[in-house]
Backbone as a chain_set.jsonl record, in Angstrom:
{"seq": "MRDTLPYVLILYYSRHGATRAMAEQLAAGVESCPGVAARLRTVPPVSPTCEAVDPEIPAEGAVYADLDDLRNCAALALGSPTRFGNMAAPLKHFIDSTSALWLNGALTDKPASAFTSTSSLHGGQETTLISMLLPLLHHGMVYAGLPYSEIEVMNTTSGGSPYGASHVAGKRSDRPLDDDERHLAQAQGKRLARLALALDAMRREER", "coords": {"N": [[0.987, -0.945, -0.352], [0.497, 2.212, -0.834], [2.597, 4.751, 1.018], [2.984, 7.425, 0.717], [1.39, 10.316, -0.912], [0.266, 10.426, -4.219], [2.194, 12.452, -6.749], [2.11, 15.748, -8.74], [5.216, 16.363, -10.408], [6.689, 19.785, -10.136], [8.944, 21.207, -12.449], [11.149, 22.764, -12.858], [12.937, 25.941, -14.806], [14.197, 29.504, -13.633], [15.342, 32.217, -13.835], [15.599, 34.845, -12.989], [13.27, 35.107, -11.0], [10.28, 34.719, -12.452], [9.68, 32.811, -14.231], [9.819, 30.961, -11.622], [7.643, 31.927, -9.879], [5.303, 31.762, -11.015], [5.437, 28.368, -10.885], [5.186, 28.397, -8.632], [2.042, 29.207, -8.387], [1.172, 27.138, -9.875], [1.658, 25.093, -8.364], [-0.059, 25.433, -6.108], [-2.33, 25.337, -7.408], [-2.196, 22.914, -8.134], [-2.545, 21.31, -5.444], [-5.221, 21.882, -4.79], [-6.067, 20.281, -4.735], [-7.638, 17.196, -3.4], [-5.825, 14.672, -2.122], [-3.633, 14.528, -3.754], [-0.589, 15.419, -3.707], [1.789, 18.632, -4.759], [5.233, 18.977, -5.886], [7.722, 21.022, -5.94], [10.853, 21.096, -7.99], [14.17, 22.67, -9.127], [16.013, 22.836, -11.408], [20.062, 23.736, -12.014], [22.061, 25.95, -12.93], [23.463, 26.037, -16.118], [27.458, 25.841, -17.351], [29.634, 27.037, -19.237], [32.176, 26.64, -18.751], [34.191, 23.895, -16.922], [34.368, 23.451, -14.58], [32.907, 22.197, -11.838], [30.964, 24.779, -9.318], [28.797, 25.827, -8.637], [26.841, 25.103, -5.818], [25.619, 22.422, -3.725], [22.74, 22.453, -2.724], [20.931, 24.668, -3.283], [20.886, 28.222, -2.122], [18.39, 29.515, -1.726], [14.671, 29.079, -2.406], [13.353, 26.46, -4.502], [14.868, 22.697, -4.235], [17.297, 20.945, -6.013], [16.258, 18.897, -9.066], [15.977, 15.815, -9.209], [16.773, 12.138, -10.371], [14.749, 10.091, -10.211], [12.806, 11.906, -8.456], [12.084, 12.189, -10.857], [10.967, 9.779, -12.248], [9.423, 8.624, -9.972], [7.109, 9.954, -9.96], [3.71, 11.338, -10.502], [2.194, 12.984, -12.128], [4.091, 15.797, -14.533], [4.887, 18.945, -14.559], [6.823, 20.9, -16.424], [8.631, 24.06, -16.473], [10.015, 26.994, -18.128], [11.823, 30.194, -18.43], [11.687, 31.983, -21.435], [14.471, 31.135, -24.355], [15.145, 32.358, -27.357], [12.885, 31.354, -28.095], [13.11, 29.07, -27.502], [13.515, 26.178, -24.733], [15.057, 27.285, -21.67], [18.713, 26.27, -21.668], [19.486, 24.929, -18.976], [16.938, 23.958, -18.5], [17.076, 22.311, -20.361], [19.463, 20.427, -20.683], [18.925, 18.988, -18.446], [16.919, 17.646, -19.276], [17.964, 16.034, -21.048], [19.462, 14.227, -19.731], [17.373, 12.059, -19.248], [17.845, 10.104, -20.436], [17.972, 6.739, -19.347], [15.079, 6.738, -18.22], [13.458, 6.75, -20.395], [13.971, 4.552, -21.529], [13.169, 2.385, -20.009], [10.272, 3.066, -19.793], [9.38, 4.994, -18.12], [8.008, 7.242, -17.782], [5.652, 7.05, -19.487], [2.914, 7.32, -20.004], [2.114, 9.471, -18.213], [0.627, 12.232, -17.25], [1.32, 15.192, -18.23], [2.245, 18.754, -18.238], [3.13, 21.996, -19.843], [5.081, 25.016, -18.93], [5.726, 28.654, -19.346], [7.172, 32.074, -19.428], [7.976, 35.14, -20.374], [9.792, 38.574, -21.908], [8.085, 40.289, -23.246], [5.092, 40.618, -24.717], [4.669, 38.781, -27.359], [6.817, 37.255, -27.379], [7.801, 34.608, -28.123], [6.559, 32.989, -26.598], [4.336, 30.377, -26.774], [5.865, 28.894, -28.931], [8.102, 28.128, -27.289], [6.762, 26.921, -25.07], [6.231, 24.64, -26.508], [8.519, 23.258, -27.68], [9.259, 22.339, -24.697], [7.066, 20.314, -24.549], [7.836, 18.617, -26.78], [10.175, 16.578, -26.069], [8.859, 15.416, -23.755], [6.362, 13.818, -25.352], [8.007, 12.434, -26.765], [8.433, 10.451, -24.315], [6.318, 9.881, -23.9], [4.333, 10.361, -22.973], [0.857, 12.105, -21.865], [-0.218, 14.933, -23.097], [-1.064, 17.954, -21.396], [-2.844, 20.211, -21.459], [-4.334, 24.174, -21.772], [-7.72, 23.951, -21.152], [-10.402, 25.934, -23.571], [-12.817, 26.062, -22.17], [-11.869, 27.154, -19.425], [-12.243, 30.128, -19.361], [-10.163, 32.857, -19.455], [-8.09, 31.909, -20.974], [-9.161, 32.508, -24.059], [-10.24, 35.785, -23.144], [-7.77, 36.592, -21.688], [-5.444, 39.306, -21.904], [-2.618, 39.098, -21.998], [0.076, 36.785, -20.221], [-1.454, 33.875, -21.435], [-2.779, 29.943, -22.875], [-3.868, 28.045, -25.132], [-1.936, 25.876, -25.148], [-0.69, 25.632, -22.634], [0.247, 28.029, -19.998], [1.08, 30.976, -19.315], [3.341, 34.068, -19.052], [3.722, 37.753, -19.097], [6.386, 39.216, -18.198], [7.563, 41.278, -18.4], [10.149, 44.45, -19.37], [12.121, 44.383, -17.328], [11.872, 42.347, -15.887], [9.582, 41.87, -14.076], [7.343, 42.42, -13.38], [4.34, 41.494, -12.411], [2.43, 38.663, -11.799], [-0.357, 38.333, -12.968], [-3.836, 38.635, -12.693], [-5.563, 36.838, -14.475], [-3.235, 35.723, -15.559], [-2.474, 34.401, -13.071], [-4.808, 32.874, -12.64], [-4.89, 31.524, -14.681], [-2.234, 29.117, -14.588], [-2.875, 28.357, -11.591], [-4.986, 27.568, -12.625], [-4.4, 24.739, -14.642], [-2.378, 24.152, -12.863], [-4.206, 22.377, -11.437], [-5.775, 21.081, -13.204], [-3.475, 19.448, -13.983], [-3.26, 17.71, -11.666], [-6.038, 16.834, -11.443], [-5.681, 14.512, -13.351], [-3.275, 13.45, -12.686], [-4.463, 12.113, -10.912], [-6.119, 9.635, -12.269], [-5.405, 8.944, -13.555], [-3.287, 7.528, -12.715], [-4.54, 5.263, -10.996], [-5.417, 3.612, -13.009], [-3.465, 2.92, -14.056], [-2.199, 1.385, -11.809], [-4.624, -0.055, -11.231], [-3.387, -1.701, -14.262], [-1.925, -3.183, -13.319]], "CA": [[0.063, 0.107, -0.261], [1.221, 3.552, -1.089], [2.973, 5.586, 2.496], [2.75, 9.385, 0.932], [0.336, 10.785, -1.606], [0.998, 10.488, -5.137], [3.071, 13.876, -6.491], [2.679, 16.133, -9.795], [6.479, 17.252, -9.675], [7.043, 20.971, -10.75], [9.999, 20.891, -12.436], [11.47, 24.698, -13.734], [14.447, 26.754, -14.755], [14.067, 30.683, -13.453], [16.725, 33.045, -13.264], [14.991, 35.901, -12.322], [12.114, 34.853, -10.459], [9.299, 35.283, -12.924], [8.653, 31.057, -14.14], [9.399, 30.605, -10.488], [6.094, 32.958, -9.544], [4.307, 30.389, -11.863], [5.102, 26.984, -10.528], [4.028, 28.68, -7.112], [0.906, 29.319, -9.078], [0.534, 25.568, -10.85], [1.871, 24.099, -6.926], [-1.26, 25.547, -5.179], [-3.774, 24.282, -8.071], [-2.606, 20.668, -7.527], [-2.391, 20.843, -3.856], [-6.561, 22.587, -3.943], [-7.041, 18.471, -5.925], [-7.307, 16.535, -2.416], [-5.517, 13.721, -2.232], [-2.142, 15.037, -4.408], [0.196, 16.954, -3.504], [2.667, 19.17, -5.925], [6.799, 19.095, -5.572], [8.695, 21.362, -6.766], [12.244, 21.301, -8.061], [14.512, 23.843, -10.003], [17.804, 23.071, -11.911], [21.177, 24.406, -11.845], [22.554, 26.561, -14.464], [24.864, 25.267, -16.975], [28.16, 27.162, -17.783], [30.758, 27.25, -20.49], [33.865, 25.825, -17.383], [33.927, 22.156, -16.332], [34.844, 23.169, -12.941], [31.245, 22.737, -11.44], [31.024, 26.586, -8.782], [27.399, 25.51, -7.765], [26.481, 24.829, -4.25], [25.205, 21.261, -4.495], [21.456, 23.048, -2.815], [20.515, 25.949, -3.697], [20.64, 28.829, -1.181], [16.647, 30.078, -2.032], [13.713, 28.354, -3.635], [13.486, 24.882, -4.517], [16.174, 22.183, -4.589], [17.599, 20.696, -7.764], [15.801, 17.831, -9.282], [17.134, 14.239, -9.953], [15.639, 12.05, -11.73], [14.138, 10.133, -9.363], [11.531, 12.803, -8.811], [10.905, 12.539, -12.128], [10.928, 8.385, -12.007], [7.83, 8.108, -9.273], [5.836, 11.314, -10.051], [2.301, 10.829, -11.015], [2.665, 13.958, -13.052], [4.716, 16.57, -14.827], [5.094, 20.425, -15.453], [7.674, 21.737, -17.012], [8.612, 25.686, -16.845], [11.565, 27.547, -18.402], [12.049, 30.882, -19.882], [12.015, 31.276, -23.465], [15.402, 31.29, -24.561], [14.953, 33.241, -28.253], [11.501, 30.701, -28.563], [12.712, 28.018, -26.895], [13.22, 25.965, -23.52], [16.25, 27.643, -21.644], [19.837, 25.756, -21.118], [19.529, 24.466, -17.712], [16.685, 22.303, -18.692], [16.997, 21.2, -21.73], [20.411, 19.387, -20.124], [18.553, 17.886, -17.342], [15.846, 16.31, -20.099], [18.759, 15.833, -21.932], [19.913, 12.866, -18.97], [16.442, 11.722, -19.082], [17.577, 8.497, -21.393], [17.453, 5.915, -18.948], [13.736, 6.795, -17.74], [12.898, 6.535, -21.862], [14.057, 3.012, -21.692], [11.92, 1.897, -19.845], [9.274, 3.57, -20.4], [9.099, 5.473, -16.43], [7.395, 8.266, -17.523], [4.938, 6.954, -19.872], [1.525, 7.568, -19.85], [1.423, 10.109, -17.233], [0.084, 13.423, -17.592], [2.837, 16.492, -18.469], [2.12, 20.427, -18.693], [4.764, 23.464, -19.819], [4.567, 26.733, -18.486], [6.75, 29.967, -19.624], [7.232, 33.308, -19.093], [8.624, 36.144, -21.437], [9.363, 39.498, -21.218], [7.237, 40.567, -23.967], [3.705, 39.43, -25.605], [5.134, 38.666, -28.735], [8.631, 37.365, -27.085], [8.148, 33.105, -28.055], [5.859, 32.206, -25.674], [3.996, 29.151, -27.676], [7.577, 28.054, -29.322], [9.122, 27.382, -26.098], [6.037, 25.501, -24.798], [6.741, 23.621, -27.781], [9.389, 23.103, -27.522], [9.128, 21.794, -24.236], [6.083, 19.755, -24.892], [8.267, 17.451, -28.113], [10.952, 15.894, -25.545], [7.247, 14.888, -23.02], [5.599, 12.88, -26.345], [9.03, 10.763, -26.808], [8.312, 10.06, -23.357], [4.744, 9.499, -24.069], [3.728, 10.971, -21.295], [0.291, 12.601, -22.157], [-0.041, 16.841, -22.876], [-2.897, 18.51, -20.891], [-3.063, 21.938, -22.116], [-5.043, 25.041, -21.318], [-8.915, 24.045, -21.892], [-10.353, 27.052, -23.602], [-13.562, 25.843, -20.807], [-11.594, 28.495, -18.811], [-12.996, 31.382, -20.032], [-9.579, 33.11, -19.392], [-7.476, 31.763, -22.424], [-10.341, 33.734, -24.496], [-9.748, 37.043, -22.79], [-5.818, 37.406, -21.792], [-4.514, 39.933, -23.218], [-1.076, 38.619, -21.355], [-0.52, 35.442, -20.384], [-2.127, 32.191, -20.861], [-3.236, 30.188, -24.251], [-4.196, 26.352, -24.695], [-0.646, 25.22, -25.394], [-0.275, 26.118, -21.492], [0.534, 28.965, -19.107], [2.557, 31.644, -19.653], [3.266, 35.574, -18.384], [4.747, 38.21, -20.183], [7.484, 39.429, -17.376], [7.906, 42.967, -18.904], [11.41, 44.518, -20.32], [13.033, 44.267, -16.375], [10.973, 41.218, -15.593], [9.288, 42.837, -12.523], [5.311, 42.675, -13.833], [4.093, 40.078, -11.268], [1.35, 37.907, -11.997], [-2.052, 39.54, -13.399], [-5.37, 37.603, -11.792], [-5.932, 36.117, -15.511], [-2.462, 34.468, -15.209], [-2.332, 33.582, -11.988], [-6.034, 31.731, -12.794], [-5.08, 30.004, -15.527], [-1.518, 28.899, -13.409], [-3.377, 27.066, -10.962], [-6.119, 25.595, -13.324], [-3.602, 23.789, -15.355], [-1.822, 22.249, -11.855], [-5.514, 21.805, -10.89], [-6.273, 19.772, -14.21], [-3.026, 17.931, -13.828], [-3.702, 16.912, -10.068], [-7.634, 15.589, -10.92], [-5.475, 13.876, -14.658], [-2.801, 12.469, -12.344], [-5.083, 10.843, -9.431], [-7.228, 9.362, -12.834], [-4.244, 8.207, -14.761], [-2.398, 7.097, -12.289], [-5.107, 4.508, -10.297], [-5.315, 3.269, -13.654], [-1.514, 2.53, -13.922], [-2.089, 0.434, -10.806], [-5.024, -1.923, -11.75], [-3.377, -2.702, -14.615], [-0.798, -4.437, -12.667]], "C": [[0.431, 1.078, -0.475], [0.948, 4.15, 0.235], [2.156, 6.475, 1.885], [2.144, 8.763, 0.111], [1.056, 10.74, -3.209], [1.669, 11.995, -5.667], [2.628, 14.403, -8.045], [3.904, 17.302, -9.569], [6.082, 18.969, -11.035], [8.488, 21.19, -10.684], [10.487, 22.148, -13.604], [12.757, 24.77, -13.387], [14.071, 28.344, -13.963], [15.367, 31.205, -13.258], [16.712, 34.656, -12.906], [13.699, 36.363, -11.542], [10.153, 34.693, -10.897], [8.703, 33.674, -12.903], [8.932, 31.35, -12.362], [7.83, 30.431, -9.464], [5.074, 32.133, -9.637], [4.484, 28.761, -11.415], [4.312, 27.311, -9.182], [2.449, 28.586, -7.216], [0.225, 27.872, -9.276], [0.723, 25.32, -8.888], [0.413, 24.702, -6.406], [-2.766, 25.351, -6.059], [-3.747, 23.767, -7.679], [-2.963, 20.467, -6.544], [-4.088, 21.744, -3.288], [-7.178, 21.104, -4.625], [-6.991, 17.906, -3.967], [-7.025, 15.252, -2.75], [-4.064, 13.353, -3.484], [-1.237, 15.545, -3.813], [1.586, 17.119, -4.699], [4.478, 19.081, -5.28], [7.273, 19.859, -6.272], [9.96, 21.527, -6.49], [12.209, 21.97, -9.256], [15.641, 22.789, -10.699], [18.536, 23.402, -11.82], [21.45, 24.852, -13.053], [23.405, 25.727, -14.717], [26.162, 26.46, -16.978], [28.865, 26.782, -18.354], [31.72, 26.528, -20.058], [33.56, 24.384, -17.312], [34.2, 21.655, -15.172], [32.692, 23.014, -12.314], [31.569, 24.096, -9.807], [29.902, 26.198, -7.847], [27.271, 24.726, -6.693], [25.426, 22.954, -4.896], [23.625, 20.968, -3.716], [21.239, 24.347, -3.155], [20.071, 26.936, -2.485], [18.951, 28.965, -1.003], [16.547, 29.156, -2.774], [14.22, 26.615, -3.244], [14.332, 24.166, -4.643], [16.354, 21.51, -5.827], [16.782, 19.303, -7.141], [16.542, 16.151, -9.661], [16.84, 13.331, -10.098], [14.612, 11.041, -11.087], [12.647, 10.78, -8.819], [10.794, 12.538, -9.699], [10.569, 10.847, -12.383], [9.101, 8.44, -10.624], [6.803, 9.441, -9.421], [4.473, 10.86, -10.698], [1.968, 11.519, -11.673], [3.687, 14.74, -13.303], [4.448, 17.672, -15.025], [6.116, 21.104, -15.299], [7.866, 23.01, -17.899], [9.558, 25.692, -17.496], [11.205, 29.107, -18.974], [11.887, 30.921, -20.745], [13.96, 31.708, -23.296], [15.508, 31.793, -26.436], [13.691, 31.649, -28.892], [11.747, 29.466, -28.024], [13.252, 27.552, -25.406], [14.801, 26.901, -23.205], [17.04, 26.534, -21.307], [19.537, 24.938, -20.599], [18.949, 23.059, -17.907], [16.626, 21.328, -19.295], [18.597, 20.395, -21.492], [19.762, 18.743, -19.259], [17.606, 17.407, -18.433], [16.766, 15.782, -21.255], [19.657, 14.278, -21.413], [18.97, 12.343, -18.767], [16.506, 9.875, -20.137], [17.187, 7.193, -20.883], [15.914, 5.849, -18.514], [13.164, 6.616, -19.526], [13.011, 5.175, -22.297], [13.687, 2.703, -21.197], [10.876, 2.114, -19.537], [8.297, 4.066, -18.865], [8.335, 6.57, -16.773], [5.802, 7.946, -18.673], [3.6, 6.806, -19.533], [0.899, 8.511, -18.765], [1.305, 10.834, -18.009], [0.889, 14.49, -17.574], [1.58, 18.018, -18.804], [3.058, 20.841, -19.304], [4.134, 24.253, -19.465], [5.805, 27.865, -18.59], [6.576, 31.155, -19.296], [8.42, 33.986, -20.111], [8.377, 37.623, -21.17], [8.805, 40.267, -22.027], [6.225, 39.657, -24.378], [3.794, 38.946, -26.518], [6.532, 37.409, -28.715], [8.605, 35.114, -27.266], [7.046, 32.528, -27.218], [5.711, 30.484, -25.936], [5.121, 28.054, -28.236], [8.604, 27.662, -27.966], [8.203, 26.797, -25.546], [6.19, 24.351, -25.362], [7.68, 22.999, -28.287], [9.408, 22.109, -26.019], [8.13, 20.49, -23.897], [6.805, 17.961, -25.969], [9.32, 16.167, -26.705], [9.579, 15.033, -24.42], [6.229, 13.692, -24.035], [7.035, 11.947, -26.537], [9.016, 10.229, -25.531], [7.491, 9.001, -23.311], [4.18, 9.169, -23.697], [2.078, 11.362, -22.231], [0.196, 14.253, -21.731], [-1.316, 16.948, -22.418], [-2.173, 20.242, -21.239], [-3.758, 22.718, -21.583], [-6.666, 24.439, -21.737], [-9.768, 25.576, -22.866], [-12.248, 26.922, -22.434], [-13.331, 27.091, -19.849], [-11.354, 30.162, -19.244], [-11.277, 32.571, -20.525], [-8.24, 33.143, -20.452], [-7.894, 32.121, -23.456], [-10.289, 35.119, -24.477], [-8.417, 37.318, -22.153], [-5.81, 38.568, -22.899], [-3.253, 40.836, -22.98], [-0.82, 37.6, -21.196], [-1.189, 34.422, -20.878], [-2.518, 31.761, -22.786], [-3.548, 28.576, -24.091], [-3.046, 26.04, -25.039], [-0.314, 24.993, -23.678], [-0.361, 27.265, -20.639], [0.997, 29.977, -19.403], [2.369, 33.259, -19.007], [3.898, 35.714, -19.147], [5.545, 38.988, -18.368], [7.725, 40.867, -17.371], [9.628, 42.535, -19.119], [12.409, 44.0, -19.093], [12.498, 42.499, -15.09], [10.998, 40.575, -14.245], [7.658, 42.513, -12.807], [5.721, 41.278, -13.048], [2.689, 39.968, -12.417], [0.139, 38.462, -11.775], [-3.237, 38.287, -12.743], [-5.332, 36.677, -13.231], [-4.805, 34.954, -15.981], [-2.301, 33.25, -15.013], [-3.156, 32.005, -12.145], [-5.762, 30.762, -13.244], [-2.987, 29.23, -15.379], [-1.444, 27.857, -12.587], [-4.125, 26.407, -11.452], [-5.384, 24.761, -13.948], [-2.26, 23.002, -14.387], [-2.978, 21.558, -11.718], [-6.025, 20.508, -11.754], [-4.976, 18.891, -13.919], [-3.233, 17.611, -12.682], [-4.891, 15.912, -10.291], [-7.328, 14.235, -12.74], [-4.414, 12.448, -13.532], [-3.244, 10.833, -11.538], [-5.858, 10.177, -10.502], [-6.242, 8.019, -12.568], [-3.309, 7.389, -14.215], [-2.998, 5.339, -10.737], [-5.515, 3.517, -11.641], [-3.832, 2.143, -14.495], [-1.732, 1.363, -13.107], [-3.121, -0.554, -10.503], [-4.924, -2.554, -12.685], [-1.821, -3.763, -13.811], [-1.188, -5.391, -12.076]], "O": [[1.563, 0.844, -0.052], [-0.172, 4.239, 0.737], [0.959, 6.572, 2.153], [2.032, 7.547, -0.041], [2.251, 10.994, -3.358], [1.618, 12.822, -4.757], [2.748, 13.469, -8.838], [3.883, 18.404, -9.021], [5.54, 19.101, -12.132], [9.193, 21.325, -9.684], [10.209, 22.298, -14.794], [13.474, 24.275, -12.517], [13.017, 27.989, -13.435], [16.291, 30.693, -12.625], [17.647, 35.409, -12.632], [13.214, 37.49, -11.442], [9.176, 34.603, -10.153], [7.827, 33.218, -12.168], [8.067, 32.06, -11.849], [7.256, 29.564, -8.805], [4.222, 31.802, -8.813], [3.556, 27.994, -11.673], [3.281, 26.804, -8.741], [1.724, 28.046, -6.381], [-0.913, 27.539, -8.943], [-0.31, 25.436, -8.229], [-0.342, 23.731, -6.449], [-3.904, 25.252, -5.599], [-4.572, 23.451, -6.822], [-3.725, 19.516, -6.37], [-4.328, 22.134, -2.146], [-8.345, 20.864, -4.932], [-6.09, 18.451, -3.33], [-7.744, 14.631, -3.533], [-3.679, 12.259, -3.896], [-1.631, 16.57, -3.256], [2.186, 16.22, -5.289], [4.661, 19.162, -4.065], [7.352, 19.517, -7.452], [10.424, 21.902, -5.414], [11.32, 22.099, -10.098], [15.911, 21.817, -9.994], [18.193, 24.143, -10.899], [21.152, 24.281, -14.102], [23.994, 24.914, -14.005], [25.991, 27.647, -16.702], [28.979, 25.605, -18.013], [32.236, 25.725, -20.836], [32.512, 23.921, -17.763], [34.299, 20.526, -14.692], [31.682, 23.692, -12.505], [32.723, 24.029, -9.385], [29.966, 26.213, -6.618], [27.667, 23.562, -6.76], [24.887, 22.595, -5.944], [23.109, 19.854, -3.806], [22.352, 24.866, -3.079], [19.06, 26.641, -1.848], [18.407, 28.425, -0.041], [17.337, 28.527, -3.478], [14.881, 25.969, -2.43], [15.149, 24.734, -5.367], [15.461, 21.566, -6.673], [16.608, 18.802, -6.031], [17.497, 15.755, -10.328], [15.693, 13.597, -9.739], [13.469, 11.207, -11.513], [11.584, 10.158, -8.814], [9.565, 12.518, -9.769], [9.462, 10.815, -12.92], [7.921, 8.222, -10.898], [5.754, 9.583, -8.792], [4.455, 9.884, -11.449], [1.073, 10.985, -12.328], [4.53, 14.657, -12.411], [3.546, 17.74, -15.86], [6.4, 21.801, -14.325], [7.612, 23.239, -19.081], [10.177, 24.641, -17.664], [10.381, 29.229, -19.88], [11.856, 29.836, -21.324], [14.515, 32.354, -22.407], [16.495, 31.146, -26.787], [13.817, 31.11, -29.992], [10.81, 28.669, -27.975], [13.492, 28.527, -24.693], [15.571, 27.19, -24.121], [16.448, 25.656, -20.68], [19.206, 23.94, -21.239], [19.402, 21.921, -17.788], [16.347, 20.139, -19.141], [18.82, 19.621, -22.423], [20.098, 17.559, -19.277], [17.632, 16.184, -18.297], [16.328, 15.191, -22.241], [20.249, 13.485, -22.145], [19.203, 11.693, -17.748], [15.687, 8.987, -20.373], [16.38, 6.48, -21.479], [15.494, 4.693, -18.467], [12.017, 6.171, -19.501], [12.352, 4.671, -23.206], [13.153, 1.905, -21.967], [10.332, 1.243, -18.859], [7.15, 3.754, -18.543], [7.822, 7.01, -15.744], [4.884, 8.753, -18.527], [3.303, 6.019, -18.635], [-0.28, 8.513, -18.41], [1.6, 10.683, -19.194], [1.216, 14.696, -16.405], [0.505, 18.105, -19.397], [4.017, 20.076, -19.407], [2.913, 24.391, -19.541], [6.766, 27.788, -17.824], [5.508, 31.31, -18.704], [9.464, 33.455, -20.49], [7.406, 38.083, -20.57], [8.946, 41.405, -21.581], [6.274, 38.429, -24.437], [2.727, 38.405, -26.808], [7.056, 36.863, -29.686], [9.343, 34.426, -26.56], [6.799, 31.336, -27.4], [6.477, 29.594, -25.564], [5.21, 26.84, -28.047], [9.639, 26.999, -27.915], [8.639, 25.676, -25.284], [6.27, 23.247, -24.824], [7.635, 22.256, -29.267], [9.609, 20.926, -26.297], [8.461, 19.714, -23.0], [6.441, 16.787, -25.895], [8.971, 14.99, -26.611], [9.588, 13.808, -24.538], [5.496, 12.859, -23.501], [6.955, 10.724, -26.415], [9.768, 9.255, -25.514], [7.619, 7.831, -22.952], [3.503, 8.141, -23.723], [2.074, 10.881, -23.364], [0.403, 14.763, -20.629], [-2.342, 16.367, -22.77], [-1.17, 20.948, -21.139], [-4.152, 22.208, -20.535], [-6.806, 24.52, -22.957], [-9.243, 26.545, -22.318], [-12.675, 28.012, -22.053], [-14.218, 27.877, -19.515], [-10.425, 30.964, -19.336], [-11.187, 33.022, -21.666], [-7.546, 34.133, -20.682], [-6.959, 32.181, -24.254], [-10.285, 35.752, -25.533], [-8.051, 38.494, -22.178], [-6.042, 38.68, -24.103], [-2.86, 41.973, -23.242], [-1.404, 36.896, -22.021], [-1.774, 34.112, -19.839], [-2.568, 32.574, -23.709], [-3.457, 27.993, -23.011], [-3.506, 25.468, -26.027], [0.423, 24.029, -23.471], [-1.562, 27.529, -20.574], [1.796, 29.627, -20.272], [1.286, 33.581, -18.517], [4.538, 34.93, -19.848], [4.722, 39.129, -17.463], [8.055, 41.51, -16.374], [10.236, 41.465, -19.111], [13.386, 43.325, -19.418], [12.804, 41.998, -14.008], [11.597, 39.704, -13.614], [6.98, 42.446, -11.782], [6.661, 40.483, -13.008], [2.2, 40.673, -13.299], [-0.332, 38.94, -10.744], [-2.998, 37.111, -12.467], [-4.978, 35.53, -12.959], [-5.027, 33.854, -16.488], [-2.149, 32.15, -15.543], [-2.795, 30.837, -11.992], [-5.974, 29.6, -12.897], [-2.606, 28.838, -16.482], [-0.669, 26.902, -12.537], [-4.319, 25.208, -11.251], [-5.848, 23.635, -13.769], [-1.532, 22.045, -14.651], [-2.996, 20.332, -11.823], [-6.466, 19.426, -11.367], [-5.168, 17.711, -13.629], [-3.676, 16.485, -12.903], [-5.017, 14.786, -9.809], [-8.169, 13.461, -13.196], [-4.576, 11.228, -13.499], [-2.919, 9.647, -11.473], [-6.836, 9.786, -9.866], [-6.208, 6.95, -11.959], [-2.589, 6.642, -14.876], [-2.278, 4.7, -9.97], [-6.019, 2.463, -11.253], [-3.584, 1.126, -15.144], [-1.475, 0.279, -13.631], [-2.935, -1.572, -9.837], [-5.571, -3.589, -12.842], [-1.129, -4.761, -14.014], [-0.387, -6.222, -11.648]]}, "num_chains": 1, "name": "protein.A"}
């Protein structure tokens, strides 16, 4: 019998705090759903030098993820700021290390989604979300975006799309999430939690 609640892994990289703020809103959405927990994890920055200079545990925020966090999750949300319309290198570097999980199908049939933050409204939000979607599909995960039943997807004048939650952080990356962006991030977390419970139960019945 399981000793702990199934959890949604919210795995993100954040340079100036905007993506981290989104991750916290997704976590709130997850934990509004009884029977499932949120687990926040981040990834270390990458460097062109070979020597590791960063501590093993960050000074603040979430701890660094390891493969067991992914292996044992019931669902996954990936978050990254945009880098020329693509996910940031630190997150890509971590995802590139997950071949062992791919080989044994550890993530197959688990729900997943993505979220992002950009400085400008047309700064590559949708392509960044799609760049995170691609490895999830290769892992056999079930992608869950934001349906138009969340009316804020239609009404937002900032972040938020059917591809996933997003945020316009402004030129200085200091614009807080507005009400629509906050609602959509929480809705995405709640949807992942509900799907995690349903699909986790289905997988356990098949064993």
